C-alpha positions as CSV (number, residue, x, y, z in Angstrom):
1,X,-95.7,64.5,-25.3
2,X,-92.3,66.1,-24.9
3,X,-91.0,66.7,-21.4
4,X,-87.6,68.6,-20.6
5,X,-84.8,67.5,-18.1
6,X,-82.1,69.8,-17.1
7,X,-79.0,67.6,-16.9
8,X,-76.6,70.5,-15.9
9,X,-76.7,74.3,-15.4
10,X,-78.0,75.8,-18.8
11,X,-78.3,72.3,-20.7
12,X,-81.8,70.9,-21.0
13,X,-82.9,68.1,-23.2
14,X,-86.3,67.3,-25.0
15,X,-87.3,63.9,-23.9
16,X,-90.2,61.4,-24.7
17,X,-90.9,58.7,-22.3
18,X,-92.8,55.3,-22.5
19,X,-93.7,52.8,-19.9
20,X,-94.1,53.0,-16.3
21,X,-91.2,55.0,-14.6
22,X,-92.2,54.1,-10.9
23,X,-92.2,50.4,-11.4
24,X,-90.4,49.3,-14.4
25,X,-87.7,46.6,-14.1
26,X,-85.3,48.5,-16.5
27,X,-84.5,52.0,-17.7
28,X,-83.6,52.4,-21.4
29,X,-82.1,55.6,-22.5
30,X,-82.3,56.0,-26.3
31,X,-80.2,58.4,-28.7
32,X,-80.8,59.2,-32.3
33,X,-78.5,59.8,-35.3
34,X,-76.6,62.8,-36.4
35,X,-79.0,65.4,-37.8
36,X,-82.0,63.1,-37.1
37,X,-84.8,63.3,-34.7
38,X,-87.3,61.3,-32.5
39,X,-89.7,62.3,-35.2
40,X,-87.5,60.9,-38.1
41,X,-87.0,57.7,-36.4
42,X,-90.7,57.3,-35.8
43,X,-91.1,57.8,-39.5
44,X,-88.4,55.3,-40.5
45,X,-90.1,52.6,-38.4
46,X,-87.0,50.5,-38.5
47,X,-86.1,50.3,-34.7
48,X,-89.3,51.7,-32.9
49,X,-89.4,49.0,-30.2
50,X,-91.1,51.4,-27.8
51,X,-94.2,51.7,-29.8
52,X,-97.3,49.6,-29.7
53,X,-96.9,49.1,-25.8
54,X,-93.1,47.9,-26.4
55,X,-92.1,49.4,-23.3
56,X,-94.6,47.7,-21.4
57,X,-93.7,44.3,-22.7
58,X,-90.2,44.8,-22.0
59,X,-91.1,46.0,-18.4
60,X,-89.1,49.1,-19.3
61,X,-89.3,52.8,-18.8
62,X,-88.0,54.2,-22.1
63,X,-86.3,57.7,-22.2
64,X,-85.7,59.1,-25.6
65,X,-84.1,62.5,-26.3
66,X,-83.2,65.2,-28.7
67,X,-79.4,65.3,-28.4
68,X,-77.8,68.9,-27.8
69,X,-78.2,71.1,-31.0
70,X,-81.2,69.0,-32.0
71,X,-84.8,69.6,-31.7
72,X,-86.0,71.3,-28.8
73,X,-83.0,70.5,-26.5
74,X,-80.3,73.2,-25.7
75,X,-78.5,74.7,-28.8
76,X,-74.8,74.2,-29.1
77,X,-72.5,77.2,-28.0
78,X,-69.6,75.6,-29.4
79,X,-68.5,72.3,-31.5
80,X,-67.3,70.7,-28.1
81,X,-70.9,70.7,-27.1
82,X,-71.8,68.0,-29.4
83,X,-68.6,65.9,-29.7
84,X,-69.2,62.4,-29.2
85,X,-67.4,62.0,-25.9
86,X,-69.6,64.9,-24.6
87,X,-72.8,63.5,-25.8
88,X,-72.0,60.3,-24.1
89,X,-71.6,62.4,-20.9
90,X,-75.2,63.8,-21.7
91,X,-76.7,60.5,-22.1
92,X,-75.0,59.4,-18.8
93,X,-76.5,62.3,-17.0
94,X,-79.8,61.9,-18.3
95,X,-79.7,58.2,-17.3
96,X,-78.8,59.4,-13.9
97,X,-81.6,61.9,-13.8
98,X,-84.4,59.4,-14.8
99,X,-83.3,56.3,-13.0
100,X,-85.6,55.5,-10.1
101,X,-83.1,53.8,-8.1
102,X,-80.2,51.5,-7.9
103,X,-82.6,48.5,-8.5
104,X,-83.6,49.8,-12.1
105,X,-81.5,48.0,-14.5
106,X,-79.8,50.5,-16.8
107,X,-79.7,49.9,-20.7
108,X,-78.1,52.6,-22.9
109,X,-78.6,52.6,-26.6
110,X,-79.0,54.4,-29.9
111,X,-78.6,54.7,-33.5
112,X,-75.5,56.2,-35.4
113,X,-74.3,58.9,-33.3
114,X,-76.6,57.8,-30.4
115,X,-74.8,54.3,-30.6
116,X,-71.6,56.3,-30.5
117,X,-72.8,58.3,-27.5
118,X,-73.8,54.9,-25.5
119,X,-70.3,53.6,-26.0
120,X,-68.8,56.7,-24.7
121,X,-71.0,56.5,-22.0
122,X,-70.1,52.9,-21.1
123,X,-66.2,54.4,-21.1
124,X,-67.1,56.9,-18.8
125,X,-68.5,54.5,-16.3
126,X,-65.6,52.2,-16.6
127,X,-63.1,55.0,-16.1
128,X,-65.1,56.1,-13.2
129,X,-64.9,52.7,-11.5
130,X,-61.0,52.4,-12.3
131,X,-60.5,56.0,-10.5
132,X,-62.5,55.5,-7.5
133,X,-63.3,51.6,-7.2
134,X,-67.0,52.3,-7.8
135,X,-69.6,54.0,-9.8
136,X,-73.1,55.2,-9.4
137,X,-74.2,52.5,-11.7
138,X,-73.6,49.3,-13.8
139,X,-74.8,49.5,-17.1
140,X,-76.9,46.2,-17.7
141,X,-76.8,46.3,-21.4
142,X,-76.1,48.4,-24.5
143,X,-78.2,48.3,-27.7
144,X,-76.1,49.6,-30.8
145,X,-77.9,50.1,-33.8
146,X,-76.4,51.0,-37.4
147,X,-73.0,51.9,-35.6
148,X,-71.2,54.7,-37.4
149,X,-68.0,54.8,-38.8
150,X,-65.1,55.0,-36.3
151,X,-61.3,54.8,-36.2
152,X,-59.9,54.3,-39.8
153,X,-63.2,54.5,-41.6
154,X,-63.9,57.7,-39.6
155,X,-60.8,59.3,-40.9
156,X,-62.2,58.9,-44.3
157,X,-65.5,60.2,-43.3
158,X,-64.3,63.4,-41.9
159,X,-64.1,65.2,-45.3
160,X,-67.4,64.3,-46.4
161,X,-68.8,65.7,-43.1
162,X,-66.9,69.0,-43.4
163,X,-67.9,69.4,-47.1
164,X,-71.5,69.0,-46.1
165,X,-71.2,71.8,-43.2
166,X,-69.5,74.3,-45.6
167,X,-72.3,73.8,-48.1
168,X,-74.5,75.1,-45.2
169,X,-78.0,74.2,-43.5
170,X,-80.4,74.9,-46.6
171,X,-78.1,72.7,-49.2
172,X,-78.1,70.0,-46.3
173,X,-81.9,70.0,-46.2
174,X,-82.1,69.9,-50.1
175,X,-79.6,67.0,-50.4
176,X,-81.3,64.6,-48.0
177,X,-82.0,61.1,-49.3
178,X,-83.8,58.1,-48.4
179,X,-81.8,55.5,-46.6
180,X,-79.9,53.1,-48.8
181,X,-81.7,50.1,-47.1
182,X,-85.0,51.3,-48.8
183,X,-83.5,50.8,-52.3
184,X,-85.2,48.5,-54.4
185,X,-88.3,48.1,-51.9
186,X,-91.9,50.1,-51.8
187,X,-90.3,52.4,-49.6
188,X,-87.3,53.9,-52.1
189,X,-89.6,56.7,-53.2
190,X,-90.6,58.1,-49.6
191,X,-89.5,61.5,-48.8
192,X,-86.5,61.8,-46.7
193,X,-87.0,61.9,-43.0
194,X,-87.3,64.9,-40.9
195,X,-84.2,66.7,-40.4
196,X,-83.7,67.3,-36.4
197,X,-80.6,69.4,-36.2
198,X,-81.2,72.9,-35.1
199,X,-80.3,75.5,-37.8
200,X,-78.5,77.7,-35.1
201,X,-76.4,74.6,-34.3
202,X,-75.6,73.1,-37.5
203,X,-72.1,74.2,-38.1
204,X,-71.2,73.2,-34.6
205,X,-73.0,70.0,-34.8
206,X,-71.2,68.9,-38.0
207,X,-67.7,70.2,-36.9
208,X,-67.9,68.1,-33.7
209,X,-69.1,65.1,-35.6
210,X,-66.2,65.5,-38.1
211,X,-63.7,65.6,-35.3
212,X,-65.4,62.9,-33.1
213,X,-64.1,59.1,-33.0
214,X,-64.6,56.3,-30.4
215,X,-61.8,55.8,-28.0
216,X,-58.9,53.4,-28.9
217,X,-60.1,49.6,-29.3
218,X,-58.3,48.5,-26.2
219,X,-60.3,51.1,-24.0
220,X,-63.5,50.0,-25.4
221,X,-62.8,46.4,-25.2
222,X,-61.9,46.8,-21.6
223,X,-65.3,48.9,-20.9
224,X,-67.4,46.5,-22.6
225,X,-66.2,43.2,-21.4
226,X,-68.6,42.4,-18.8
227,X,-71.5,44.4,-20.8
228,X,-74.3,42.5,-22.6
229,X,-74.5,43.9,-26.2
230,X,-76.9,43.6,-28.9
231,X,-75.8,45.1,-32.3
232,X,-78.0,45.7,-35.0
233,X,-76.3,46.7,-38.3
234,X,-76.6,46.6,-42.1
235,X,-74.8,45.6,-45.4
236,X,-76.5,47.6,-48.0
237,X,-74.0,50.0,-49.4
238,X,-74.6,52.6,-46.6
239,X,-71.1,54.1,-46.5
240,X,-72.1,56.2,-43.3
241,X,-72.9,53.0,-41.3
242,X,-70.8,50.3,-43.1
243,X,-70.8,46.7,-42.3
244,X,-67.0,47.0,-41.3
245,X,-68.3,48.7,-38.1
246,X,-70.3,45.6,-37.0
247,X,-67.4,43.4,-38.0
248,X,-65.0,45.4,-35.7
249,X,-67.2,45.0,-32.8
250,X,-67.6,41.3,-33.4
251,X,-64.0,40.7,-33.9
252,X,-62.2,43.4,-31.9
253,X,-64.4,45.6,-29.7
254,X,-66.8,43.0,-28.1
255,X,-66.4,39.5,-29.3
256,X,-69.2,38.6,-26.9
257,X,-71.9,40.8,-28.6
258,X,-74.7,39.5,-30.3
259,X,-74.1,41.2,-33.7
260,X,-76.7,41.0,-36.5
261,X,-76.4,42.2,-40.0
262,X,-79.2,43.0,-42.3
263,X,-78.9,42.7,-46.0
264,X,-82.4,43.8,-47.1
265,X,-85.2,46.0,-45.4
266,X,-87.1,42.6,-44.9
267,X,-84.2,41.3,-42.6
268,X,-84.5,44.5,-40.3
269,X,-88.5,43.8,-39.6
270,X,-87.5,41.7,-36.6
271,X,-85.1,44.5,-34.8
272,X,-87.8,46.0,-32.8
273,X,-88.6,42.7,-31.3
274,X,-84.9,41.7,-31.0
275,X,-84.3,44.8,-29.0
276,X,-87.4,43.8,-26.6
277,X,-86.2,40.3,-26.2
278,X,-82.5,41.7,-25.4
279,X,-84.0,44.1,-22.6
280,X,-86.5,41.5,-21.3
281,X,-83.8,38.9,-21.0
282,X,-81.2,40.9,-19.0
283,X,-80.6,39.5,-15.7
284,X,-83.3,36.9,-16.4
285,X,-83.4,34.1,-13.6
286,X,-81.6,36.2,-11.1
């Protein structure tokens, strides 16, 4: 059942929750991809670590949410509402609203746009600490799934996003295709997953995505250097979530990260368990 959290005046986010909010050792806040939805992720069944009592197994309270301009969350009033940096602020505000207290470990994560949001949130926390010498929280871990294009590859992606926006919402719905990882499997003929972007926010969401990017490499590396990271990516011809993004994380942004790259659908089947093991292992032995 969906619940709503007002993260600031006039902005509320649709959420779904799993696990015990009052006693769980960790809080996991999870964001979906561009134009996707919580229902779409459930249909994909690729990283649904929250299902089948997964939250209980991790001793975690999992909070999933619809990004602004998506689902039943507040619509976008301007492209700036849906820029990755803004979405990172939204993710952090939601985490602060849902966290029980400072003893609850905070894990941020998401797929594609949600992964970008988590990185921006981590950079925000690092900047707060640099400015004031402290921050309301420490991020215990990041889970980054199918990391999108960024930096050089993002610049090439921009024109594709703007072209899709120009064609309009109706054409976008008709153009949706199954994920490339399904090609050559028994899932390649499945109908495309549900579109989660609000029609009244489509143009703003797409314009914001086209103009969004991750912070400079040195800024990211500084923010993530002490943060445990699990990155689950693939190499299957998906130009929106290329293997080069995984390589950049491993070689430039966070060399300490546990980066796993799947080349087949079969190799993704362990992703949910990998997330559960990662979250469960954070702070083990302390």
